[in-house]
VMD Tcl script that draws the C-alpha trace (Angstrom):
set ca {
  {-23.29 72.03 154.30}
  {-20.95 69.46 155.24}
  {-18.15 71.28 153.61}
  {-19.10 74.55 155.41}
  {-18.75 72.77 158.86}
  {-15.49 71.40 157.91}
  {-13.98 74.43 156.49}
  {-15.18 76.72 159.18}
  {-14.29 74.34 161.82}
  {-10.78 74.15 160.52}
  {-10.58 78.06 160.25}
  {-11.96 78.51 163.81}
  {-9.43 75.97 165.09}
  {-6.48 77.84 162.95}
  {-7.63 81.09 164.26}
  {-7.96 79.96 167.86}
  {-4.37 78.87 167.90}
  {-3.23 82.00 166.44}
  {-5.32 84.34 168.69}
  {-4.36 81.96 171.73}
  {-0.61 82.72 170.95}
  {-1.33 86.37 170.26}
  {-3.17 86.79 173.56}
  {-0.51 84.93 175.60}
  {2.48 86.99 174.12}
  {1.57 90.25 172.37}
  {-1.26 91.27 174.52}
  {-0.02 90.11 178.06}
  {1.69 93.32 178.25}
  {-1.44 95.43 177.09}
  {-4.12 93.79 178.95}
  {-5.29 93.44 182.59}
  {-5.52 90.12 184.20}
  {-9.17 90.33 183.90}
  {-9.21 91.36 180.19}
  {-6.81 88.59 179.49}
  {-9.12 85.96 181.02}
  {-11.92 87.23 178.89}
  {-9.77 87.02 175.77}
  {-8.82 83.56 176.86}
  {-12.53 82.68 177.09}
  {-13.28 83.87 173.72}
  {-10.43 81.65 172.48}
  {-11.47 78.55 174.44}
  {-14.95 78.78 173.22}
  {-13.93 79.28 169.56}
  {-11.67 76.24 169.86}
  {-14.39 73.99 171.40}
  {-16.85 74.95 168.64}
  {-14.13 74.46 165.95}
  {-13.80 70.83 167.21}
  {-17.55 70.39 167.38}
  {-18.06 71.65 163.72}
  {-15.37 69.22 162.57}
  {-17.12 66.32 164.32}
  {-20.34 67.34 162.83}
  {-19.00 67.74 159.50}
  {-17.52 64.16 159.31}
  {-20.47 62.57 161.08}
  {-23.66 63.93 159.74}
  {-24.94 63.98 156.29}
  {-26.98 67.29 156.88}
  {-29.90 65.57 154.99}
  {-32.41 67.05 157.42}
  {-33.11 70.85 158.05}
  {-32.29 70.69 162.00}
  {-28.70 69.54 161.07}
  {-28.21 72.30 158.77}
  {-29.52 74.60 161.53}
  {-27.35 73.25 164.18}
  {-24.30 74.13 161.89}
  {-25.43 77.66 161.23}
  {-26.06 77.99 165.09}
  {-22.42 77.00 165.90}
  {-20.93 78.99 162.97}
  {-22.72 82.30 163.68}
  {-22.95 81.75 167.38}
  {-19.08 81.19 167.62}
  {-18.40 84.30 165.47}
  {-20.83 86.36 167.52}
  {-19.54 85.26 170.87}
  {-15.75 84.93 170.45}
  {-15.20 87.71 168.17}
  {-17.31 90.24 170.11}
  {-15.28 89.52 173.12}
  {-11.98 89.82 171.31}
  {-13.33 93.36 170.06}
  {-14.54 94.31 173.41}
  {-11.27 93.50 175.38}
  {-8.92 95.17 172.70}
  {-11.05 98.23 172.29}
  {-11.26 98.65 176.15}
  {-7.64 98.11 176.33}
  {-7.06 100.96 174.03}
  {-9.44 103.21 176.02}
  {-12.39 103.13 173.37}
  {-14.56 100.38 174.56}
  {-16.97 99.58 171.72}
  {-20.13 99.09 174.19}
  {-22.46 98.51 171.36}
  {-20.95 94.98 171.23}
  {-21.97 94.16 174.67}
  {-25.28 92.63 173.75}
  {-23.88 90.69 170.78}
  {-21.91 88.34 173.14}
  {-24.98 86.96 174.79}
  {-26.79 86.52 171.43}
  {-23.79 84.46 170.32}
  {-23.87 82.51 173.42}
  {-27.74 81.77 172.79}
  {-27.03 80.58 169.30}
  {-24.41 78.25 170.70}
  {-26.95 76.84 173.28}
  {-29.38 76.22 170.34}
  {-26.79 74.28 168.59}
  {-26.02 72.23 171.40}
  {-29.82 71.63 171.89}
  {-30.15 70.64 168.15}
  {-27.06 68.25 168.62}
  {-28.92 66.69 171.86}
  {-32.10 66.52 169.67}
  {-30.34 64.52 167.03}
  {-29.38 61.84 169.50}
  {-32.57 61.60 171.18}
  {-35.12 62.34 168.39}
  {-35.78 58.60 167.64}
  {-36.34 57.81 171.26}
  {-39.35 60.10 171.42}
}
mol new
graphics top color blue
foreach p $ca { graphics top sphere $p radius 0.5 }
foreach p [lrange $ca 0 end-1] q [lrange $ca 1 end] { graphics top cylinder $p $q radius 0.2 }
display resetview
C-alpha cells in the first residue's frame, strides 16, 4: 500500500505537469476562459493530491485499515474528480459534452473530503 501511494502520487504529479502545460499551450486556443479555468482546477487538485499521496507514502506504514482507506480515497477521488473535469471540458469544447460525467466530479470530491477526514483522524485519534 505504501508503494501504491508513492507510485500513484508520482504518476499524478507527472501527469499534472503534462496536463498543465497542455492546457496552457495546446488548449488555450480551443477553450473558453471558463473552460480553461475548469481545466486548471482539475490540474491543481491533481497536483495537490499527488503531493499528499507522496507524503502519506513516505510517512505512514499503512499498518491500520483507515490509512489504507485514506490512500484509496485520495487515489480514486483524484481520478474521478480531475479526470472527469478534463473529459467534460474537452468534450464540451468539441461540442459533444459528456453530460453523464457531471455527477462523477462531486463523487470524486466527496472521496477527497473523506481522505482528508481520515488524515485528520490519523492525527487526533490518540487524543480522543
